[in-house]
Steps between C-alpha positions, in 0.01 A plus 500: 500500500434867538724800441502785749669834447673637809635852517791525741709813520340635184596192297246256365558127542282228350486197727327170435299334775243227542139588432337641811825637645486832319364705792762368741778573252368854453495552880861380524596732215345796683696402812825490303426833337419659837855420614668602177576867570663422838696215345615715208627765744673235714671352195632840399305495175754256356244292313188293507660173600664646810181686595303177468754337732427772757124445456554129567714575806237737643223245449713219645565715807125562541431128461763415761345748744151360438614141550667588830227727635318362800124460477302798621410460864794270577618537860806716563822300500373237256742449213455330166737227621286446811189466282677247276601295804143512628370384162748210499392395849132519405562289189686241709213495750246458222706215356515320831123543550436349157701192598 
């Protein structure tokens, strides 16, 4: 196990991680810290816990947008639901070809 020190919102946090995961944890810490000032303003400066909640909400919103974004170059009018249906049909076709 390795210990990594993250600085988020001017506060240092020591976090344990598996060996080899230190760089990824540091990158995530930088991402959290980059959102801290906006989150602190949004929380009204009430405290670290509430600001961290706002950081989590901002990142969850970004993740949701990324998961629902269509691939670049997708034809106009194609929705994520349409792509999922297409994938299901292709999997069913592949299954029938295997049999």
